[in-house]
N, CA, C, O and the ligand as a Tripos MOL2 file, in Angstrom:
@<TRIPOS>MOLECULE
protein
  265   263    67     0     0
PROTEIN
NO_CHARGES

@<TRIPOS>ATOM
      1 N          22.2760   -7.3890   -5.3330 N.3       1 MET1
      2 CA         21.1280   -7.9000   -6.0680 C.3       1 MET1
      3 C          20.1680   -6.7680   -6.3940 C.2       1 MET1
      4 O          18.9690   -6.8720   -6.1310 O.2       1 MET1
      5 N          20.6670   -5.7290   -6.9440 N.am      2 ALA2
      6 CA         19.8070   -4.6140   -7.2950 C.3       2 ALA2
      7 C          19.5470   -4.6140   -8.7890 C.2       2 ALA2
      8 O          20.4480   -4.4220   -9.6050 O.2       2 ALA2
      9 N          18.3120   -4.8320   -9.1080 N.am      3 THR3
     10 CA         17.9390   -4.7740  -10.5120 C.3       3 THR3
     11 C          17.0440   -3.5700  -10.7290 C.2       3 THR3
     12 O          16.2100   -3.2290   -9.8890 O.2       3 THR3
     13 N          17.2280   -2.9620  -11.8270 N.am      4 THR4
     14 CA         16.4340   -1.7840  -12.1390 C.3       4 THR4
     15 C          15.3700   -2.1420  -13.1730 C.2       4 THR4
     16 O          15.6690   -2.4890  -14.3150 O.2       4 THR4
     17 N          14.1390   -2.0460  -12.7380 N.am      5 ASP5
     18 CA         13.0720   -2.2230  -13.7300 C.3       5 ASP5
     19 C          12.4320   -0.8620  -13.9910 C.2       5 ASP5
     20 O          11.9470   -0.1930  -13.0780 O.2       5 ASP5
     21 N          12.4460   -0.4930  -15.2090 N.am      6 ASP6
     22 CA         12.0560    0.8740  -15.5420 C.3       6 ASP6
     23 C          10.5740    0.9970  -15.8360 C.2       6 ASP6
     24 O          10.0200    2.0930  -15.7420 O.2       6 ASP6
     25 N           9.9290   -0.0790  -16.1830 N.am      7 SER7
     26 CA          8.5540    0.0420  -16.6570 C.3       7 SER7
     27 C           7.5360   -0.2720  -15.5660 C.2       7 SER7
     28 O           6.4900    0.3740  -15.5020 O.2       7 SER7
     29 N           7.8100   -1.2140  -14.7390 N.am      8 PHE8
     30 CA          6.8080   -1.7110  -13.8170 C.3       8 PHE8
     31 C           7.0370   -1.1550  -12.4340 C.2       8 PHE8
     32 O           8.1380   -1.2290  -11.8880 O.2       8 PHE8
     33 N           5.9900   -0.6010  -11.8780 N.am      9 ASN9
     34 CA          6.0750   -0.0300  -10.5420 C.3       9 ASN9
     35 C           5.8970   -1.1400   -9.5130 C.2       9 ASN9
     36 O           4.9130   -1.1700   -8.7730 O.2       9 ASN9
     37 N           6.8310   -2.0190   -9.4820 N.am     10 GLY10
     38 CA          6.6890   -3.1730   -8.6190 C.3      10 GLY10
     39 C           7.7550   -3.2160   -7.5510 C.2      10 GLY10
     40 O           8.8890   -2.7800   -7.7500 O.2      10 GLY10
     41 N           7.3630   -3.7490   -6.4190 N.am     11 MET11
     42 CA          8.3060   -3.9020   -5.3330 C.3      11 MET11
     43 C           8.1660   -5.3060   -4.7820 C.2      11 MET11
     44 O           7.0840   -5.8920   -4.7900 O.2      11 MET11
     45 N           9.2580   -5.8230   -4.3120 N.am     12 THR12
     46 CA          9.2070   -7.1320   -3.6750 C.3      12 THR12
     47 C           8.9160   -6.9490   -2.1960 C.2      12 THR12
     48 O           9.6910   -6.3510   -1.4500 O.2      12 THR12
     49 N           7.7780   -7.4840   -1.8050 N.am     13 GLU13
     50 CA          7.3860   -7.3870   -0.4030 C.3      13 GLU13
     51 C           6.8130   -8.7230    0.0350 C.2      13 GLU13
     52 O           6.4870   -9.5910   -0.7750 O.2      13 GLU13
     53 N           6.7060   -8.8490    1.3250 N.am     14 ARG14
     54 CA          6.1200  -10.0660    1.8460 C.3      14 ARG14
     55 C           4.6110   -9.9900    1.7510 C.2      14 ARG14
     56 O           3.9990   -8.9880    2.1210 O.2      14 ARG14
     57 N           4.0180  -11.0620    1.2500 N.am     15 CYS15
     58 CA          2.5730  -11.1560    1.1730 C.3      15 CYS15
     59 C           2.0900  -12.1080    2.2530 C.2      15 CYS15
     60 O           2.5850  -13.2290    2.3770 O.2      15 CYS15
     61 N           1.1190  -11.6500    3.0340 N.am     16 ASP16
     62 CA          0.6170  -12.4830    4.1150 C.3      16 ASP16
     63 C          -0.1540  -13.6810    3.5950 C.2      16 ASP16
     64 O          -0.1740  -14.7370    4.2270 O.2      16 ASP16
     65 N          -0.7850  -13.5190    2.4520 N.am     17 SER17
     66 CA         -1.5470  -14.6330    1.8950 C.3      17 SER17
     67 C          -0.6280  -15.6940    1.3150 C.2      17 SER17
     68 O          -0.7930  -16.8900    1.5550 O.2      17 SER17
     69 N           0.3430  -15.2250    0.5470 N.am     18 CYS18
     70 CA          1.2720  -16.1730   -0.0640 C.3      18 CYS18
     71 C           2.2880  -16.6980    0.9480 C.2      18 CYS18
     72 O           2.8520  -17.7810    0.7870 O.2      18 CYS18
     73 N           2.5060  -15.9040    1.9890 N.am     19 GLU19
     74 CA          3.5750  -16.1840    2.9330 C.3      19 GLU19
     75 C           4.9100  -16.2930    2.2270 C.2      19 GLU19
     76 O           5.7410  -17.1510    2.5260 O.2      19 GLU19
     77 N           5.0790  -15.3940    1.2860 N.am     20 LEU20
     78 CA          6.2960  -15.3490    0.4910 C.3      20 LEU20
     79 C           6.6210  -13.9080    0.1790 C.2      20 LEU20
     80 O           5.7950  -13.0140    0.3570 O.2      20 LEU20
     81 N           7.8240  -13.6990   -0.2860 N.am     21 GLU21
     82 CA          8.1640  -12.4110   -0.8590 C.3      21 GLU21
     83 C           7.7340  -12.4360   -2.3180 C.2      21 GLU21
     84 O           8.2280  -13.2320   -3.1170 O.2      21 GLU21
     85 N           6.8230  -11.5680   -2.6380 N.am     22 THR22
     86 CA          6.2910  -11.5510   -3.9920 C.3      22 THR22
     87 C           6.3490  -10.1350   -4.5510 C.2      22 THR22
     88 O           6.5920   -9.1670   -3.8310 O.2      22 THR22
     89 N           6.1210  -10.0460   -5.8420 N.am     23 ILE23
     90 CA          6.0860   -8.7360   -6.4780 C.3      23 ILE23
     91 C           4.7580   -8.0650   -6.1650 C.2      23 ILE23
     92 O           3.6920   -8.6660   -6.3040 O.2      23 ILE23
     93 N           4.8380   -6.8390   -5.7490 N.am     24 HIS24
     94 CA          3.6450   -6.0570   -5.4680 C.3      24 HIS24
     95 C           3.6170   -4.8180   -6.3410 C.2      24 HIS24
     96 O           4.6340   -4.1600   -6.5620 O.2      24 HIS24
     97 N           2.4350   -4.5220   -6.8260 N.am     25 GLU25
     98 CA          2.2510   -3.2580   -7.5200 C.3      25 GLU25
     99 C           1.8170   -2.2230   -6.4970 C.2      25 GLU25
    100 O           0.8310   -2.4030   -5.7820 O.2      25 GLU25
    101 N           2.5650   -1.1520   -6.4460 N.am     26 VAL26
    102 CA          2.3550   -0.1680   -5.3850 C.3      26 VAL26
    103 C           1.7690    1.1090   -5.9660 C.2      26 VAL26
    104 O           2.2470    1.6260   -6.9760 O.2      26 VAL26
    105 N           0.7430    1.5990   -5.3230 N.am     27 SER27
    106 CA          0.1600    2.8710   -5.7300 C.3      27 SER27
    107 C          -0.2420    3.6370   -4.4820 C.2      27 SER27
    108 O          -0.2240    3.1040   -3.3730 O.2      27 SER27
    109 N          -0.5980    4.8750   -4.6800 N.am     28 VAL28
    110 CA         -0.9880    5.7230   -3.5630 C.3      28 VAL28
    111 C          -2.4090    6.2090   -3.7700 C.2      28 VAL28
    112 O          -2.7600    6.7030   -4.8410 O.2      28 VAL28
    113 N          -3.2190    6.0640   -2.7400 N.am     29 GLN29
    114 CA         -4.5800    6.5530   -2.7920 C.3      29 GLN29
    115 C          -4.7850    7.5970   -1.7150 C.2      29 GLN29
    116 O          -4.2190    7.5070   -0.6250 O.2      29 GLN29
    117 N          -5.5950    8.5790   -2.0300 N.am     30 ILE30
    118 CA         -5.9710    9.5690   -1.0240 C.3      30 ILE30
    119 C          -7.3470    9.2010   -0.4980 C.2      30 ILE30
    120 O          -8.3120    9.1120   -1.2580 O.2      30 ILE30
    121 N          -7.4270    8.9930    0.7750 N.am     31 ARG31
    122 CA         -8.7100    8.6470    1.3790 C.3      31 ARG31
    123 C          -9.1100    9.7250    2.3690 C.2      31 ARG31
    124 O          -8.2680   10.3230    3.0390 O.2      31 ARG31
    125 N         -10.3730    9.9530    2.4440 N.am     32 THR32
    126 CA        -10.8790   10.9010    3.4170 C.3      32 THR32
    127 C         -11.3020   10.1620    4.6650 C.2      32 THR32
    128 O         -12.1430    9.2640    4.6330 O.2      32 THR32
    129 N         -10.7080   10.5550    5.7420 N.am     33 GLU33
    130 CA        -11.0480    9.9250    7.0000 C.3      33 GLU33
    131 C         -12.1280   10.7410    7.6910 C.2      33 GLU33
    132 O         -11.9380   11.9150    8.0100 O.2      33 GLU33
    133 N         -13.2350   10.1110    7.9080 N.am     34 SER34
    134 CA        -14.3310   10.8530    8.5340 C.3      34 SER34
    135 C         -14.9800   10.0480    9.6420 C.2      34 SER34
    136 O         -15.9560   10.4950   10.2450 O.2      34 SER34
    137 N         -14.4560    8.8820    9.9120 N.am     35 MET35
    138 CA        -15.1250    8.0150   10.8700 C.3      35 MET35
    139 C         -14.4920    8.0170   12.2470 C.2      35 MET35
    140 O         -14.9700    7.3490   13.1640 O.2      35 MET35
    141 N         -13.4320    8.7590   12.3850 N.am     36 LYS36
    142 CA        -12.7720    8.7660   13.6810 C.3      36 LYS36
    143 C         -13.3770    9.8340   14.5800 C.2      36 LYS36
    144 O         -13.5010   10.9990   14.2050 O.2      36 LYS36
    145 N         -13.7410    9.4070   15.7540 N.am     37 GLU37
    146 CA        -14.3650   10.3540   16.6660 C.3      37 GLU37
    147 C         -13.3300   11.2790   17.2990 C.2      37 GLU37
    148 O         -13.5810   12.4660   17.5110 O.2      37 GLU37
    149 N         -12.1850   10.7220   17.5910 N.am     38 GLU38
    150 CA        -11.1600   11.5100   18.2650 C.3      38 GLU38
    151 C         -10.6600   12.6440   17.3680 C.2      38 GLU38
    152 O         -10.3780   13.7550   17.8170 O.2      38 GLU38
    153 N         -10.5670   12.3160   16.1070 N.am     39 ASN39
    154 CA        -10.0920   13.3140   15.1730 C.3      39 ASN39
    155 C         -11.2670   13.7910   14.3390 C.2      39 ASN39
    156 O         -11.5370   13.2690   13.2570 O.2      39 ASN39
    157 N         -11.9420   14.7700   14.8490 N.am     40 ALA40
    158 CA        -13.1990   15.1640   14.2360 C.3      40 ALA40
    159 C         -13.0050   15.8600   12.8990 C.2      40 ALA40
    160 O         -13.9250   15.9190   12.0820 O.2      40 ALA40
    161 N         -11.8370   16.3730   12.6840 N.am     41 GLN41
    162 CA        -11.6210   17.0800   11.4320 C.3      41 GLN41
    163 C         -11.5010   16.0950   10.2690 C.2      41 GLN41
    164 O         -10.9450   15.0050   10.3970 O.2      41 GLN41
    165 N         -12.0280   16.5110    9.1690 N.am     42 PHE42
    166 CA        -11.9710   15.6610    7.9920 C.3      42 PHE42
    167 C         -10.6180   15.8470    7.3320 C.2      42 PHE42
    168 O         -10.3340   16.8810    6.7280 O.2      42 PHE42
    169 N          -9.8280   14.8660    7.4570 N.am     43 SER43
    170 CA         -8.4980   14.9790    6.8850 C.3      43 SER43
    171 C          -8.3360   13.9810    5.7570 C.2      43 SER43
    172 O          -8.8750   12.8750    5.7910 O.2      43 SER43
    173 N          -7.6060   14.3860    4.7940 N.am     44 ARG44
    174 CA         -7.2940   13.4850    3.6990 C.3      44 ARG44
    175 C          -5.9460   12.8590    3.9500 C.2      44 ARG44
    176 O          -4.9380   13.5420    4.1310 O.2      44 ARG44
    177 N          -5.9550   11.5640    3.9570 N.am     45 GLU45
    178 CA         -4.7280   10.8590    4.2630 C.3      45 GLU45
    179 C          -4.2850   10.0370    3.0650 C.2      45 GLU45
    180 O          -5.0870    9.3360    2.4480 O.2      45 GLU45
    181 N          -3.0310   10.1250    2.7500 N.am     46 PRO46
    182 CA         -2.5130    9.2700    1.6850 C.3      46 PRO46
    183 C          -2.2740    7.8550    2.1960 C.2      46 PRO46
    184 O          -1.6660    7.6390    3.2450 O.2      46 PRO46
    185 N          -2.7640    6.9180    1.4300 N.am     47 TYR47
    186 CA         -2.5510    5.5170    1.7660 C.3      47 TYR47
    187 C          -1.7020    4.8700    0.6890 C.2      47 TYR47
    188 O          -1.8390    5.1340   -0.5060 O.2      47 TYR47
    189 N          -0.8550    4.0460    1.1510 N.am     48 ARG48
    190 CA         -0.0200    3.2900    0.2290 C.3      48 ARG48
    191 C          -0.6770    1.9260    0.0420 C.2      48 ARG48
    192 O          -0.8310    1.1480    0.9840 O.2      48 ARG48
    193 N          -1.0540    1.6680   -1.1910 N.am     49 VAL49
    194 CA         -1.7420    0.4270   -1.4890 C.3      49 VAL49
    195 C          -0.8150   -0.4590   -2.3000 C.2      49 VAL49
    196 O          -0.2660   -0.0430   -3.3200 O.2      49 VAL49
    197 N          -0.6510   -1.6760   -1.8350 N.am     50 SER50
    198 CA          0.1720   -2.6130   -2.5820 C.3      50 SER50
    199 C          -0.6400   -3.8590   -2.8750 C.2      50 SER50
    200 O          -1.3260   -4.4000   -2.0070 O.2      50 SER50
    201 N          -0.5460   -4.2950   -4.1050 N.am     51 GLU51
    202 CA         -1.3190   -5.4560   -4.5380 C.3      51 GLU51
    203 C          -0.3610   -6.5480   -4.9840 C.2      51 GLU51
    204 O           0.4970   -6.3470   -5.8420 O.2      51 GLU51
    205 N          -0.5360   -7.6890   -4.3830 N.am     52 CYS52
    206 CA          0.3050   -8.8310   -4.7160 C.3      52 CYS52
    207 C           0.0050   -9.2860   -6.1390 C.2      52 CYS52
    208 O          -1.1470   -9.5220   -6.5040 O.2      52 CYS52
    209 N           1.0480   -9.4020   -6.9190 N.am     53 GLN53
    210 CA          0.8570   -9.8000   -8.3090 C.3      53 GLN53
    211 C           0.7770  -11.3160   -8.4430 C.2      53 GLN53
    212 O           0.6380  -11.8440   -9.5470 O.2      53 GLN53
    213 N           0.8610  -11.9830   -7.3580 N.am     54 ARG54
    214 CA          0.7740  -13.4280   -7.3980 C.3      54 ARG54
    215 C          -0.6490  -13.8960   -7.0620 C.2      54 ARG54
    216 O          -1.2200  -14.7370   -7.7560 O.2      54 ARG54
    217 N          -1.2010  -13.3370   -5.9930 N.am     55 CYS55
    218 CA         -2.5190  -13.7890   -5.5600 C.3      55 CYS55
    219 C          -3.5670  -12.6780   -5.6020 C.2      55 CYS55
    220 O          -4.7610  -12.9530   -5.4800 O.2      55 CYS55
    221 N          -3.1400  -11.4390   -5.7710 N.am     56 GLY56
    222 CA         -4.0900  -10.3420   -5.8580 C.3      56 GLY56
    223 C          -4.4730   -9.7530   -4.5210 C.2      56 GLY56
    224 O          -5.3350   -8.8760   -4.4620 O.2      56 GLY56
    225 N          -3.8630  -10.2050   -3.4590 N.am     57 ASN57
    226 CA         -4.1690   -9.6790   -2.1400 C.3      57 ASN57
    227 C          -3.7070   -8.2270   -2.0330 C.2      57 ASN57
    228 O          -2.5960   -7.8780   -2.4320 O.2      57 ASN57
    229 N          -4.5770   -7.4030   -1.4920 N.am     58 ARG58
    230 CA         -4.2400   -5.9870   -1.3710 C.3      58 ARG58
    231 C          -4.0770   -5.6040    0.0830 C.2      58 ARG58
    232 O          -4.8530   -6.0140    0.9460 O.2      58 ARG58
    233 N          -3.0660   -4.8200    0.3340 N.am     59 THR59
    234 CA         -2.8910   -4.2590    1.6660 C.3      59 THR59
    235 C          -2.6950   -2.7590    1.5260 C.2      59 THR59
    236 O          -2.0910   -2.2800    0.5660 O.2      59 THR59
    237 N          -3.2050   -2.0470    2.4790 N.am     60 SER60
    238 CA         -3.0300   -0.5980    2.4610 C.3      60 SER60
    239 C          -2.5970   -0.1330    3.8300 C.2      60 SER60
    240 O          -3.0120   -0.6730    4.8550 O.2      60 SER60
    241 N          -1.7750    0.8550    3.8240 N.am     61 GLN61
    242 CA         -1.3510    1.4140    5.0880 C.3      61 GLN61
    243 C          -1.1880    2.9190    4.9480 C.2      61 GLN61
    244 O          -0.8150    3.4350    3.8950 O.2      61 GLN61
    245 N          -1.4830    3.6060    6.0520 N.am     62 ARG62
    246 CA         -1.3680    5.0320    6.0560 C.3      62 ARG62
    247 C           0.0920    5.4490    5.9540 C.2      62 ARG62
    248 O           0.9800    4.8100    6.5190 O.2      62 ARG62
    249 N           0.3180    6.5170    5.2330 N.am     63 MET63
    250 CA          1.6960    6.8910    4.9770 C.3      63 MET63
    251 C           2.2590    7.8160    6.0210 C.2      63 MET63
    252 O           3.4350    7.7070    6.3710 O.2      63 MET63
    253 N           1.4640    8.7120    6.5210 N.am     64 ASN64
    254 CA          1.9970    9.5940    7.5540 C.3      64 ASN64
    255 C           1.3540    9.2830    8.8920 C.2      64 ASN64
    256 O           0.1400    9.1060    8.9950 O.2      64 ASN64
    257 N           2.1740    9.2210    9.8890 N.am     65 ASN65
    258 CA          1.6870    8.9090   11.2310 C.3      65 ASN65
    259 C           1.5730   10.1860   12.0310 C.2      65 ASN65
    260 O           2.4450   10.5230   12.8310 O.2      65 ASN65
    261 N           0.5040   10.8710   11.8050 N.am     66 ALA66
    262 CA          0.3270   12.1490   12.5100 C.3      66 ALA66
    263 C          -0.2540   11.8930   13.8870 C.2      66 ALA66
    264 O          -0.4820   12.8350   14.6460 O.2      66 ALA66
    265 ZN          0.1430  -12.9260   -2.4630 Zn       67 ZN67
@<TRIPOS>BOND
     1     1     2 1
     2     2     3 1
     3     3     4 2
     4     3     5 am
     5     5     6 1
     6     6     7 1
     7     7     8 2
     8     7     9 am
     9     9    10 1
    10    10    11 1
    11    11    12 2
    12    11    13 am
    13    13    14 1
    14    14    15 1
    15    15    16 2
    16    15    17 am
    17    17    18 1
    18    18    19 1
    19    19    20 2
    20    19    21 am
    21    21    22 1
    22    22    23 1
    23    23    24 2
    24    23    25 am
    25    25    26 1
    26    26    27 1
    27    27    28 2
    28    27    29 am
    29    29    30 1
    30    30    31 1
    31    31    32 2
    32    31    33 am
    33    33    34 1
    34    34    35 1
    35    35    36 2
    36    35    37 am
    37    37    38 1
    38    38    39 1
    39    39    40 2
    40    39    41 am
    41    41    42 1
    42    42    43 1
    43    43    44 2
    44    43    45 am
    45    45    46 1
    46    46    47 1
    47    47    48 2
    48    47    49 am
    49    49    50 1
    50    50    51 1
    51    51    52 2
    52    51    53 am
    53    53    54 1
    54    54    55 1
    55    55    56 2
    56    55    57 am
    57    57    58 1
    58    58    59 1
    59    59    60 2
    60    59    61 am
    61    61    62 1
    62    62    63 1
    63    63    64 2
    64    63    65 am
    65    65    66 1
    66    66    67 1
    67    67    68 2
    68    67    69 am
    69    69    70 1
    70    70    71 1
    71    71    72 2
    72    71    73 am
    73    73    74 1
    74    74    75 1
    75    75    76 2
    76    75    77 am
    77    77    78 1
    78    78    79 1
    79    79    80 2
    80    79    81 am
    81    81    82 1
    82    82    83 1
    83    83    84 2
    84    83    85 am
    85    85    86 1
    86    86    87 1
    87    87    88 2
    88    87    89 am
    89    89    90 1
    90    90    91 1
    91    91    92 2
    92    91    93 am
    93    93    94 1
    94    94    95 1
    95    95    96 2
    96    95    97 am
    97    97    98 1
    98    98    99 1
    99    99   100 2
   100    99   101 am
   101   101   102 1
   102   102   103 1
   103   103   104 2
   104   103   105 am
   105   105   106 1
   106   106   107 1
   107   107   108 2
   108   107   109 am
   109   109   110 1
   110   110   111 1
   111   111   112 2
   112   111   113 am
   113   113   114 1
   114   114   115 1
   115   115   116 2
   116   115   117 am
   117   117   118 1
   118   118   119 1
   119   119   120 2
   120   119   121 am
   121   121   122 1
   122   122   123 1
   123   123   124 2
   124   123   125 am
   125   125   126 1
   126   126   127 1
   127   127   128 2
   128   127   129 am
   129   129   130 1
   130   130   131 1
   131   131   132 2
   132   131   133 am
   133   133   134 1
   134   134   135 1
   135   135   136 2
   136   135   137 am
   137   137   138 1
   138   138   139 1
   139   139   140 2
   140   139   141 am
   141   141   142 1
   142   142   143 1
   143   143   144 2
   144   143   145 am
   145   145   146 1
   146   146   147 1
   147   147   148 2
   148   147   149 am
   149   149   150 1
   150   150   151 1
   151   151   152 2
   152   151   153 am
   153   153   154 1
   154   154   155 1
   155   155   156 2
   156   155   157 am
   157   157   158 1
   158   158   159 1
   159   159   160 2
   160   159   161 am
   161   161   162 1
   162   162   163 1
   163   163   164 2
   164   163   165 am
   165   165   166 1
   166   166   167 1
   167   167   168 2
   168   167   169 am
   169   169   170 1
   170   170   171 1
   171   171   172 2
   172   171   173 am
   173   173   174 1
   174   174   175 1
   175   175   176 2
   176   175   177 am
   177   177   178 1
   178   178   179 1
   179   179   180 2
   180   179   181 am
   181   181   182 1
   182   182   183 1
   183   183   184 2
   184   183   185 am
   185   185   186 1
   186   186   187 1
   187   187   188 2
   188   187   189 am
   189   189   190 1
   190   190   191 1
   191   191   192 2
   192   191   193 am
   193   193   194 1
   194   194   195 1
   195   195   196 2
   196   195   197 am
   197   197   198 1
   198   198   199 1
   199   199   200 2
   200   199   201 am
   201   201   202 1
   202   202   203 1
   203   203   204 2
   204   203   205 am
   205   205   206 1
   206   206   207 1
   207   207   208 2
   208   207   209 am
   209   209   210 1
   210   210   211 1
   211   211   212 2
   212   211   213 am
   213   213   214 1
   214   214   215 1
   215   215   216 2
   216   215   217 am
   217   217   218 1
   218   218   219 1
   219   219   220 2
   220   219   221 am
   221   221   222 1
   222   222   223 1
   223   223   224 2
   224   223   225 am
   225   225   226 1
   226   226   227 1
   227   227   228 2
   228   227   229 am
   229   229   230 1
   230   230   231 1
   231   231   232 2
   232   231   233 am
   233   233   234 1
   234   234   235 1
   235   235   236 2
   236   235   237 am
   237   237   238 1
   238   238   239 1
   239   239   240 2
   240   239   241 am
   241   241   242 1
   242   242   243 1
   243   243   244 2
   244   243   245 am
   245   245   246 1
   246   246   247 1
   247   247   248 2
   248   247   249 am
   249   249   250 1
   250   250   251 1
   251   251   252 2
   252   251   253 am
   253   253   254 1
   254   254   255 1
   255   255   256 2
   256   255   257 am
   257   257   258 1
   258   258   259 1
   259   259   260 2
   260   259   261 am
   261   261   262 1
   262   262   263 1
   263   263   264 2
@<TRIPOS>SUBSTRUCTURE
     1 MET1         2 RESIDUE 1 A MET
     2 ALA2         6 RESIDUE 1 A ALA
     3 THR3        10 RESIDUE 1 A THR
     4 THR4        14 RESIDUE 1 A THR
     5 ASP5        18 RESIDUE 1 A ASP
     6 ASP6        22 RESIDUE 1 A ASP
     7 SER7        26 RESIDUE 1 A SER
     8 PHE8        30 RESIDUE 1 A PHE
     9 ASN9        34 RESIDUE 1 A ASN
    10 GLY10       38 RESIDUE 1 A GLY
    11 MET11       42 RESIDUE 1 A MET
    12 THR12       46 RESIDUE 1 A THR
    13 GLU13       50 RESIDUE 1 A GLU
    14 ARG14       54 RESIDUE 1 A ARG
    15 CYS15       58 RESIDUE 1 A CYS
    16 ASP16       62 RESIDUE 1 A ASP
    17 SER17       66 RESIDUE 1 A SER
    18 CYS18       70 RESIDUE 1 A CYS
    19 GLU19       74 RESIDUE 1 A GLU
    20 LEU20       78 RESIDUE 1 A LEU
    21 GLU21       82 RESIDUE 1 A GLU
    22 THR22       86 RESIDUE 1 A THR
    23 ILE23       90 RESIDUE 1 A ILE
    24 HIS24       94 RESIDUE 1 A HIS
    25 GLU25       98 RESIDUE 1 A GLU
    26 VAL26      102 RESIDUE 1 A VAL
    27 SER27      106 RESIDUE 1 A SER
    28 VAL28      110 RESIDUE 1 A VAL
    29 GLN29      114 RESIDUE 1 A GLN
    30 ILE30      118 RESIDUE 1 A ILE
    31 ARG31      122 RESIDUE 1 A ARG
    32 THR32      126 RESIDUE 1 A THR
    33 GLU33      130 RESIDUE 1 A GLU
    34 SER34      134 RESIDUE 1 A SER
    35 MET35      138 RESIDUE 1 A MET
    36 LYS36      142 RESIDUE 1 A LYS
    37 GLU37      146 RESIDUE 1 A GLU
    38 GLU38      150 RESIDUE 1 A GLU
    39 ASN39      154 RESIDUE 1 A ASN
    40 ALA40      158 RESIDUE 1 A ALA
    41 GLN41      162 RESIDUE 1 A GLN
    42 PHE42      166 RESIDUE 1 A PHE
    43 SER43      170 RESIDUE 1 A SER
    44 ARG44      174 RESIDUE 1 A ARG
    45 GLU45      178 RESIDUE 1 A GLU
    46 PRO46      182 RESIDUE 1 A PRO
    47 TYR47      186 RESIDUE 1 A TYR
    48 ARG48      190 RESIDUE 1 A ARG
    49 VAL49      194 RESIDUE 1 A VAL
    50 SER50      198 RESIDUE 1 A SER
    51 GLU51      202 RESIDUE 1 A GLU
    52 CYS52      206 RESIDUE 1 A CYS
    53 GLN53      210 RESIDUE 1 A GLN
    54 ARG54      214 RESIDUE 1 A ARG
    55 CYS55      218 RESIDUE 1 A CYS
    56 GLY56      222 RESIDUE 1 A GLY
    57 ASN57      226 RESIDUE 1 A ASN
    58 ARG58      230 RESIDUE 1 A ARG
    59 THR59      234 RESIDUE 1 A THR
    60 SER60      238 RESIDUE 1 A SER
    61 GLN61      242 RESIDUE 1 A GLN
    62 ARG62      246 RESIDUE 1 A ARG
    63 MET63      250 RESIDUE 1 A MET
    64 ASN64      254 RESIDUE 1 A ASN
    65 ASN65      258 RESIDUE 1 A ASN
    66 ALA66      262 RESIDUE 1 A ALA
    67 ZN67       265 GROUP 0 **** ****
């Protein structure tokens, strides 16, 4: 069941709001982390942001687990 969609950067993922597997638009954001006390250095972390195309719910997660 592999379909190739060339235009839309979409992935099928589970949405917690829909409680379904829905299409998500996935993008990457760079965020500056400055609020952590343990890690005093200001590091820029890439976050993977996915937005449910059904309900608009957004989830983000850090990409590298340093
Ligand atoms: Zn949803």
